[in-house]
ZAGU-748134 format. One record per residue: residue in three letters; x, y, z of N, C-alpha, C, O in turn. Coordinates in steps of 0.02 Angstrom, whole numbers, plus 50000, padded with zeros to 5 digits. Layout:
<pts>
ALAXYZXYZXYZXYZ ...
</pts>
This chain:
<pts>
MET485875111353397485815106653397486185103853471486775104053489 ALA485685101753498485825094753555486265089253537485965084253516 ASP486735088953539486915079853562486605074153576486485074153636 ASP486445070053555486005065553593486375062953653486195062553712 SER487075060653619487555056453656488165060553658488315064553614 PHE488605059153722489085062053723489795059553802489835056253854 LEU490115063053770490435058153807490915062553897491475065153889 THR490675062653949491145067953989491785062254034491825056554057 LEU492435071854020492765068654039492875067554095492435069054135 LYS493695063654129493985062854217493995075054217493855080054185 PRO494335072254290494345081554301495125081954301495545078954335 GLY495215088554231496145089254224496085084854183496615081854191 ARG495815082154144495935076754069495585081053994495565079153935 GLU495375086254019495395089953943495985095453915495945099553870 LYS496455094353953496925098753920497135099053869497295104353840 SER497185092253843497435090053785497065091553733497425093753688 LEU496145091153708495925093153694496065101153692496495102053649 LEU495885106653720495895113353745496725114753664496775118653616 ARG497065110653686497665109953633497645109853575498055111453532 ARG497005107353575496495105053489497195096053463497465093453414 HIS497135095253525497435085753494496765081653468496285081353506 PRO496745079553423496135075653404495985068853448495435066153446 TRP496515066653485496305061753524495965060153585496325060653634 VAL495315058053598495055054753683495305046453693495085041353666 PHE495815047253741495735038253748495315039553777495015044853786 SER495165028453818494745028153864494875032253931494545036253965 GLY495455029753933495665031854011495355038754025495265040054084 ALA495175043053982495175047854028494295050653993494195055253953 VAL493985047754012493485044453990492965042954060493065037154078 SER492485046254101492055045754157491505041454159491305037154198 ARG491255044454090490585042554066490395045454022490455051354007 VAL489995038453979489585037853921488805035253930488595029753947 ALA488265044553902487775045853895487345042853840487685041353791 GLY486715041453834486675039253776486515031753762486255027453799 ASP486785031453693487105023153680487465022653592487345018553548 PRO487845027653595488185028053534488365024553513488785021353545 GLN488235022553454488705017053377489435019653366489775024653353 PRO489445012253380490075012553320490075018153269489705017553219 GLY490365022253275490885028153224490405032553250490755036753280 GLN489885033853256489135039053275489605045553319489935045553370 THR489465049853277489785058853302489365058353384488755057953391 VAL489915058453443489605061053521489945068853520490425070953489 ALA489515071853566489995080653616490385077953631490375072053614 ILE490915080153667491275078953706491465084353768491755089653755 LEU491355083253809491125087453887491745088753940491855084053978 SER492165094753947492085093454005491895087654067491535082754056 ASP492245089354140491735085554199491525091654222491415091654282 LYS491385099354179491055104354214490475103854150489985107554145 GLN490595099854116489885099354046490045103354011489605105453973 GLN491005107654003490545113553964491135106653900491495101753910 PHE490805112153820490795110153733491625109453763491815112453813 LEU492025105153725492565103553686492505099753627493095098253623 ALA492355098153599492315094153522491865089953513491575087253560 ARG491735088553439491355082153447491765076653392492095078053342 GLY491635071153417492225067553350491655062353344491045063453342 ALA492045054953341491805050653306492055045353377492595044553404 TYR491355042453388491385035853442491695027753412491565022953376 SER492285030953466492595019653471492575015953518493095014153546 PRO492125014353532491945008153583492545002953619492755001353675 ILE492645001953561493254994053562493944996753583494264993953627 SER494255004453538494765006353516494735008053608494265008253648 GLN495895009553618495825014853673495915021853646496045025953690 ILE495895023953597495645029753570495015028153568494825024353524 ARG494445031453628493905030753639493635034053577493285030153544 ALA493725042353544493235049253508493905050953491494395051153528 ARG493855052553398494335057253393493885061753342493535060053294 VAL494005067653367493765073753349494005077153296494585078953283 TRP493245078453251493075079153214492865087253193492755089853138 THR492865089553251492715098053236492765098553321492475094753359 PHE493345105853347493295107753403492695116653425492695120853469 ASP492225115253357491725122053333491205121253357490865120853305 PRO490635120153422490245119453456489715122453378489435117953346 GLN489635127753360489305130053304489215123153219488805123453173 GLU489705118753228490025115153171489655107253184489735104753240 GLU489365104353144489015099953160489385097553068489475100953017 VAL489535088653090489595082653068489055082553021488545080953050 GLU488955083652950488575080652921488935081652813489515082952799 ALA488575080852779488925078652720489265084452690489615083552640 ASP489195091752722489215095152689490005096152715490465097252677 PHE490085095452811490725096952831491195094752797491685098252785 PHE491135087352771491875082052741491795083152677492165079752641 ARG491145089652630491475090452563492055097752597492575099752569 ARG491915098852625492195106952653492955103352676493535105052661 ARG492725098552714493525096252740494165094052672494745095952678 ILE493955090152617494145085752574493995091352566493865093452622 GLN493925096652516494115104152483494395106652506494565111152467 ALA494655107452554495275111552577495885104852608496405106252636 ALA495725100252598496205097052596496515097852523497015094252530 ILE496555099952465496485097552415496805102552390497245102352347 LEU496475109352428496895115652409497475119352428497805123752400 LYS497545114852508498075115752539498945111452499499555111352511 ARG498595109352465499415103352426499725109652369500295111052351 VAL498905113252349499205115752308499895122252291500105125252242 PRO500005121952338500695128152349501285123952339501745127152314 LEU501435116952354501875114052353502125112552269502665109652257 GLY501645114952210501965113152157502085103052146502595099852138 LEU501635101752150501795092752141501565091252078501675086052046 GLU501315094952065500985093951981501475093051918501465090051865 LYS501975097951959502455097351933503255093551895503595093551844 MET503205090151979503635083751976503335076951969503695072051958 THR502415076251975502155069951985501685071651968501445077251966 ASP501345063951947500375062951940500155057752011499655054052010 ALA500735058352082500475054452115500405056252179500925054952210 VAL499825059652226500145064452261499595057952331499275052752327 ARG499795063152386499225059452444498515065652457498695069152504 LEU497965067552437497635072152451497265073052533497005078052558 ILE497355067252556497215066352619497615061852674497865056352664 HIS497615066352747498285059152784497925062952853498215066752891 GLY497365061152857496985059952903497025063252982496565067352980 GLU497345063853054497115069953067497735076253040497625081153075 SER498125077253008498425081852989497645084852946497355090052962 ASP497435080752896496685087652891496215087552911495735089352877 GLY496145085252979495475088353001495175079752978494575079052985 LEU495515074552955494915070752929495025063152980494755057952959 PRO495345063053033495465058353077495145049853033494565047753030 GLY495645047353009495685039952968495285037452929494875032852925 LEU495665044452883495615044052807496065048852758496245054752752 ILE496145041652725497055041452707496575043452601496005041452590 VAL496915046652555496645046852507497305050052455497515055852454 ASP497665041052394498055043952365497825044052277497545039352248 ARG497955048252257497755049652191498305045852153498825047652181 TYR498445042052110498835038552058498435042351986497825043451979 GLY498805043351953498645045851923498135050151879498195056151866 SER497525045351856496755049151853496365043151877495875041051846 CYS496715039051961496155033551999496665036052083497265037152089 LEU495965036052149495845036952175496035031652213495995026452179 VAL496345029952301496555025052329496515027052356496875031952366 ALA495795024452413495485028952472495595022052556495395016252551 GLN495865024252608495775019852638495415020852727495725023452773 PHE494825018352730494625020052807494595016252852494205011452860 LEU495255019452902495565015152922495235015653022495635013653064 THR494435018753050494105018853096493645019553085493505021953031 THR493145017653131492255020353148492025025053100491765024353045 GLY492215030853139492125036453116492155036253041491635037953013 THR492775034252991492445036352927492215030952901492035032052843 GLU492095023052924491795018452894490965021852915490645023452865 HIS490785022452952490245027452972489815030952924489235031152905 TRP490545034552913490175039752834490515038652757490725042252711 ARG490445031052770491025029652723490735031352652491195033152616 GLU490185031352624489625033952592489805041152556489995042852500 THR489685043552600489885049752608490195052652575490105055052520 ILE490865052352632491115053452576491555050352510491975052652472 ILE491285044852517491705041652429491305046952385491605049652339 ASP490505048952400490405055052352490545059552343490515062552289 ALA490825062352415491025069352423491755067552368491785069652310 LEU492135064652391492785063752372492555065152265492855069652236 ALA492145061852234492245059652196492055066452135492315067752081 VAL491225071152192491355076752178491935078652185492255078652132 GLN492285080752243492905089252253493345085052218493825086952251 THR493655080152171494305079052157493975078152065494365079552019 GLY493155075552047493215074951977493445069151964493575068951904 TYR493585063151995493955058251974493525049851988493615045752032 LYS493115049851938492835044751929492955038451940492405035651946 ASP493385034651947493815029951970494175030152042494675033252061 ILE493675025052082493905024752153494325020252196494665017852151 TYR494485018152237495015012052217494935010052314495365012652349 GLU494545006852341494945004752418495085002352426494844996952409 ARG495805002552470496144997252522496214996352599496724994252627 SER495614998252630495384997052675495514989152741495174986552786 ASP496294987952707496374980752723497014983652778497344978552791 ALA497224987852804497804988052863497604988152929497074990352951 ASP498214984752971497984980353031497524984953063496964983353085 VAL497944994653066497354996553139496644997353116496345001853145 ARG496224993453062495734992753083495224988653130494644988453150 GLU496094984253133495594976153199495524979453254495074977553292 LEU496074986953280496054990653337495314993653360495004994553413 GLU495244994753298494515000153272493624991653295493024991153282 GLY493964989053317493454980353279493234981153201492654981553183 LEU493544981353177493334980753090493474978853063494084979353072 HIS493324973952989493714970252960493924974852903493814980852892 PRO494434967852856494864972652779494044974052740493524970952737 ARG494204977952724493764979352643494174981852592494424987352602 PHE494304978852536494794983152492494404977952429494154972352431 GLY494554984352362494094982952271493874989252257494014994152292 ARG493534989452209493094994552173492845001352199493115004952157 LEU492685003452219491915006752240491545013252206491065016452227 ARG492035014252128491725020352104492025019151993492435014651982 GLY491915020751967492245017851896492595011151908492515006351945 ASP492985013051860493175006351813494055006051845494465005951799 PRO494355005951911494845005351926495275002851892495035000051843 GLN495975002351896496324994651841496714992451910496864997451943 GLU496834988951927497044984351984497964988351988498254989452041 GLY498294990251903498904990051909498964997851871498714997651815 VAL499285005751890499355010151860499865010651849500255006851878 GLU500175016951789500885017851805500975025351811500765029051766 ILE501295027951867501555035351868502055035751849502355030751830 SER502425044351849502565047551835502795053151910502555057051952 GLU503765048251877504135054451967504535059151946504015062351949 PHE504725060851938505555066851927505515063151841505985059351828 GLY505215063751810505455059351762505425051251747505415048551692 LEU505435048451807505275041551822504875037551801504415037951842 HIS504735033351758503995029351763503805022551851504275020851887 PHE503325020951859503395016351904502685013051879502205016551863 SER502665005651877501995002051875501855000851961502264999052004 VAL501025002951969500885001752031500234995052036499804994351993 ASN500294991852080499924987052105499664992952154499974996352195 ILE499054993152137498364998152200498034992752201497474995252194 ALA497904986152205497454980652220497844978152283497504977452334 GLY498414976952287498634972552327499334974052332499694969352348 GLY499714982252316500254981852342500304986252422499794988352450 HIS501004987152453501124989252517500334992452529499904990152492 LYS500174996552567499845002352606499325002952526499104998152494 THR499255008852512498895010952460499475006852394499225001252383 GLY499765007352374500435002052318500985006152333501495002952322 PHE501105012352355501815013552323502145020552381501735025152383 TYR502515021452407502755026552462502795029952465503255032352497 LEU502225034452425502475043152409502885047252452503255051852435 ASP502695042952552502975050452579503795048452583504125049252634 GLN504115045352511504855046252539505265051252442505765050752407 ARG504665055052444504395055552335505275062152354505645062952305 HIS505425065252411506045069652411506525064852438507075064152411 ASN506415062652469507085054252468507175052652436507775053452431 ARG507015050352397507215045552331507495051652283507745049752230 GLN507495057752294507725061352258508455062952295508845064052250 ARG508665063252334509155064052396509705056852371510325056852371 VAL509405053052358510095045552351510175047552283510715047152253 ARG509565049952253509805053052131510375055552179510755051352204 ALA510445061452191511175066652183511835061852221512395063852204 LEU511825056752262512215053052282512535048752295512955047452337 ALA512165045052230512265036052212512535037752160512395032652128 GLU512935042252110513325040752076514145038752071514575042752088 GLY514315032052045514785028152091514985027352096515595027352085 ARG514325024052137514585019652206513835013852208513255014352190 ASP514355007152248514075003852223513635000652296513824999052353 VAL512905000552259512375002452301512134996352356511654995152320 LEU512064992552400511484987752436510734992552477510724994352536 ASP510254993652431509354994352436509014988952486508894983652458 CYS508854989152548508704985752592507904986552577507574991352558 PHE507754980252592506574982852614506524984952562506014988452563 CYS506814985152497506684988152442505884991952406505694997452386 TYR505584984452415504754984052419504684988452316505254988052293 THR504354990852278504474991752203505114993552154505214992952093 GLY505504995852209506074998252178506165006352175506545008552131 GLY505925009852207505755016552212506535019452237506765023552198 PHE506805018452274507585019852296507955013752246508525015952238 SER507905006652205508295005552166508355012952109508765017452110 LEU507965012152078507835016452008508245020852017508595022351968 THR508365024952087508145034252074508885033752080509215038352056 ALA509255028252112510065025752134510375024352038510885025852006 LEU509775021052024510445019851939510235026951903510595028951858 VAL509835029651916509965035451861510255041651915510375047451899 GLY510305039951951510715044751981511645045451993512045048952023 GLY511615039051944512095034951917512905029751954513515030151952 ALA512175023951994512535024152030513015017051998512625014051960 LYS513655013651999513875007351985513555001152000513514997751949 SER513324998652045512864991752035512244994952096512324999452137 VAL511754991352085511064992252132510914983852151510814979652108 LEU510924982852212510594976152269510134977352293510134980352346 SER509704975852269509124978752294508794969052330508834963752300 VAL508594970052378508334965052448507594965552437507474970352401 ASP507114962652453506544958552508506254955352510506104953052456 SER505934952752563505644948152552505224944052495505124938252476 SER505044951152481504394946952424504374946752331504274951152290 GLU504464942252328504414937452254503964944152202504114945452143 ASP503484947052237503064948952200503114955152201502614957352172 ALA503524960152222503934967852232504494964052192504264964052135 LEU504984961452189505634961852159505254959752060505364959951999 THR504924958652096504714955652009504454961351965504634961251906 LEU503954967751994503704972051980504264978251986504174983151950 LEU504844978252028505494981852034505934980751948506244983951906 HIS505684974151960506044972051863505564976751802505694981151761 GLU505244974751815504834978651782504784984551772504654985951713 ASN504844989551815505104995551807505744999651803505765005651817 VAL506284995851784507004995051765506624994951676506384999151638 LEU506734988651675506174988751600505864996051577506155000151542 LEU505274996751601505185004051600505145008751566504875010751514 ASN505755011551640506545014251619506865013851556506785017551508 ALA507325007851562507895008151471508305010551545508545016151549 LEU508355005051608508825004151630509435001451626509474995751601 PRO509985004651647510294997251626510304990851663510344990551725 LEU510264986451631510054977351679510734975651690510964969951692 GLU510884978251692511504975651690511914977251755512284972851777 LYS511834985951801511924986451839511064983951866510794989251852 SER510734981351883510114981151978510334972051959510514968451913 THR510184971752026510354963452049509574963652091509214968352110 ALA509544956552096509014960252150508704951252176508524946052149 MET508784953252221508904946252307508244947452340508124952852369 ALA507694941152336507244936952378507454933452430507824928552435 GLY506994938652493507514934852573507434939552629507364945552620 ASP507454936952684507584940752754507924945752754508494943752766 VAL507924950952748508534958352769508694954052805509104950552776 PHE508574952052861508954952052922509474946652932509914946552975 GLN509344941852884509794938352898510444938152801510994935852785 ILE510054940852776510384941052722511004947852715511414947652669 LEU510994953352762511654958752808511884951752832512294949152794 ARG511664946952903512374944352928512884941352886513494941252884 ARG512284938352845512584931352751513334936452724513864934352702 PHE513174941352733513344950452682514144947952733514654945052716 ARG513844951352809514294951552846515174945352844515764946552831 ASP515014942452854515124933852864515694932852795516274930852800 GLU515294935252718515624935652686516194943052665516324945852612 ALA516284943452695516504952452709516394956952644516784960852617 ARG515524954652622515444959552550515394965652603515224965552662 SER515674972452551515414977652575515324984452534515904985152512 PHE514904990452507514484992952498514254999752505513995001852556 ASP514375004452434514785011652460514225016752483514265022852490 MET513755013052491512825016852503512665012952523512795008152487 ILE512345011252581511625010152612511225010752609511195016452632 ILE510585008952593509695012652619509355006152645509205000752620 LEU509295008952703508915003452752507945008452767507825013352803 ASP507455004552721506785007552736506255002952744505725002352714 PRO506704997652826505934993652845505084994752847504855000452854 PRO504724989852842504014994352875504294994852930504844994752956 LYS503544995552945503234998453033503584991153088503214986153090 PHE503914990953109504434989153169503884989053267503864985253316 ALA503474997153243503094998053299502595004053301502625010053288 PRO502034999053326501255005553303501325009753328501205015453310 THR501735006153412501305012053457502045011153487502455006753474 ALA502135018753547502725016853605502625008653648503075007553689 ALA502385006053644502244997453694502784996153674503254995053712 GLN502884995853554503154990953544503904994053531504304992053489 ALA504025000453586504745002153568505404999253583505965000053558 GLU505194995653630505684991153624506274986653590506884987153579 LYS505674981553580505664977653551505874978553476506174974553442 ALA505654984353460505694989353386506244992753405506304997453366 ALA506584992753436507494996753448507804993153420508234994253378 ARG507504985853452507784980053468508604978153356509164977553331 GLY507754978453348507774976153266508144982753222508584981853179 TYR507924988353237508244994653210509014994553206509354995953156 LYS509234992653269509924993853316510174986253272510784986053278 ASP509994981753243510334976453249510314978653153510904979153133 ILE509794980153094509854984253036510374987653035510834985253001 ASN510484992953062510634996353039511834996553082512245000653061 LEU512034990353143512384989953159512534987253094512824991553061 LEU512434980453054512614975252987512774980252971513344982152984 ALA512114986552922512214991652876513174995652870513604995452826 PHE513134999752959513985000952955514584996252929515014996952885 LYS514424990652980514924985452959514854984852885515404983952858 LEU514274984952837514494984252786514794988152738515074987652684 LEU514594993752792514925002552718515755001352724516154999152766 ARG515795004752644516595006252659516985012752692516585014752734 PRO517375015852693517725019252716517285025352676517535025952620 GLY516615030852686516555034352648516065035352606515965038852556 GLY515835032252632515165025152630514485031652652514585037352671 ILE513815027952640513365034852652512915026052655512725021152623 LEU512965029852729512145026952775511515027452738512095028552720 VAL510875027752702510255031452710509835025752737509825019852719 THR509415029452796509055025752864508345027852878508195033752889 PHE507875022352878507375028052900506905022652967507125017452992 SER506445024752977506065022153052505325026053001505375031252969 CYS504695022053007504365026152993503805023753053503235025753044 SER503985018453130503595015853157503305024253231503705028853243 GLY502805023953255502615027253264502455030853320502165035953339 GLY502965022253353503325021453436503975022953450504215021553505 VAL504405026753387505005027053391504875034653354504595035553300 ASP505205040553407505165045153393506025050053357506605049453376 ALA505815053053319506545055753305507345057953369507945058053357 ASP507155058653400507725057253446507685050353481508095049853527 LEU507195043553467507555038553534507695034153466507735028053476 PHE507795037453371507915034053322508525033953293508825029653261 GLN508785044353325509645041553319509725038353390509825032453376 LYS509745038953456510295035853485510075029053471510315025153512 ILE509585025253410509585022853415510435017953354510875013753366 VAL510245021753296510705022453263511565024053285512045020653268 ALA511555031353335512035033853345512535025453419513115025353439 GLY512045021253432512135017553464512545008453417512855004053447 ALA512385008653345512385005353306513105005653279513425000353277 ALA513365011153259514065013453217514425013553292515015012753277 LEU514395014153359514505012553413514975005953428515555004853445 ASP514095000553403514644995253407514574990353378514344984753388 ALA514954994453316515064993153244515744995753236516074993653188 GLY516014999953278516505000753309516445006653246517005007053220 ALA516095010153222516105017853174516275023853181516045028153219 GLU516805023953133516475034553148515815035453112515615033553057 ALA515625037653144515075044853090514645048253093514285047053142 SER514375055553038513845059553079513575059353013513725057052958 ILE513055063253044512375062652992512555069452961512835074352985 LEU512305068252898512425074452834511805078952853511775085052855 GLU511245073752867510445075152863510095074552868509925069952831 ARG509525077252909509015073152922508245074252874508175078952836 LEU507635067952888507465065252823506705065352848506555062052897 SER506205069352812505575066752846505065065452783505265064652725 GLN504265065552806504135061652728504185069852681504435075552685 ASP503795065952643503535073852569502995079852616502825077552671 GLY502855083752607502395086052606501805088052587501565093452604 ASP501485083452546500755081152541500825073952596500685068252578 HIS500965074952637501265070652717501005073052762501145070452816 PRO500555078652763500725088752819500865083752890500865077852904 ILE500945088352913501025086353004500925093553043501255098753046 SER500265091253074499915098253099499985096953188499915092153226 LEU500215105553196500755109253233500615104753310501075102453345 ASN499685104053330499305098553380499305092953342498755090353333 PHE499835090253316499785081853321500175078153303500195073553262 PRO500765082353362501295075953329501415070253310501935068653282 GLU500785065253327501025059153288501185056853213501395052153180 GLY500935063453209500855062853123501565061053073501695057653023 SER501995066253129502685063953119502875057553131503095055053182 TYR502745054653066503045046453078503715044253034503915038553048 LEU504025047152992504665046452960504895047652967504815053752964 LYS505655045652989506195050953042506625044752984506595038652987 GLY506995049052937508015047452904508465052652928508425058552944 LEU508885048152923509455051752937509995047452841510015041952813 ILE510355055752825510885052252826511505052752845511645058252869 CYS512145046852840512635047852890513145042252844513035036452827 LEU513535045152837514235044252821514815043652877515105047552915 LYS514835037052863515395032852895516145035652856516305035652796 GLN516605038352930517035041552917517525034352896518115035052877 
</pts>
């Protein structure tokens, strides 16, 4: 089939596509032929007019096209999405997650060959994010395919992430299929969590931290724990279950802390060991420093400081600040569990930031373990940007 619209690249700009990287930046495009509308499928050609890929056109974003397929024989239509969704679900079977939890990421964007599509399962409900013009264009087709391939009737939309603005899209959220409840309960390694799928962060819960929470659980026994940016208590609860002496949970959101309290009650955990504090984490850490407070374990899981590399410098200052304060608040033999989910800060830079924070804090520390996102958030070898979550477990000597 001939493609009505196509992009022609500048000479030499096909190299990333030949390595199967799924993004085409605006600066790589020399010509747009036809009149492609946002989200429409276009052929991507080299300067010599050789077929390279088919992708979704985005006239506003700096990422001018996101690749659906590199196969010249594969058309992008309803059956394409059925196959991709089915493949993503099957990819997760070897992980054995059904033995651990009933909350799983089923589709993880580019790493599952579906750029801009995120789908999480919470119990018997699906929560979907359509983050690009391509997924917006095929929205109804994708929703139908999700219902058929998963067998789940309840589907909720949370397409309210900031990245949609870069695509010229407005936020969208609400019920798509069935009658999904705005609050659901999930289980993870024997713990139960109430999840607000309508108003919580991302799709409602941080599924990518599943096994990292287990590491905290294994290390928390007998420790006074400070959980910063705690959200609804994922790390706080696992620390309590792990035998923490006390857990102080800090977050700017009163609603999140209310849900954390509900989760403590839901799991019949000792309320006397759990304290919550609402406020700005940066300010609270400085106040604790001035008050000479100290802890045996500190968890830093902040929101995204740098979505892109352009904001990395500003983000580095924020990461250094909180990690420096954490090292000052840690007792000798204390453990820092620190994370960055910023795409603009890679693992090497993050380690350098944490090392600089320890140095400026006058702390001797070593890395016990490196952490990453859970296996249902796969990292395609052709898309290193998919490795967004970086974590370190550090021991203060």
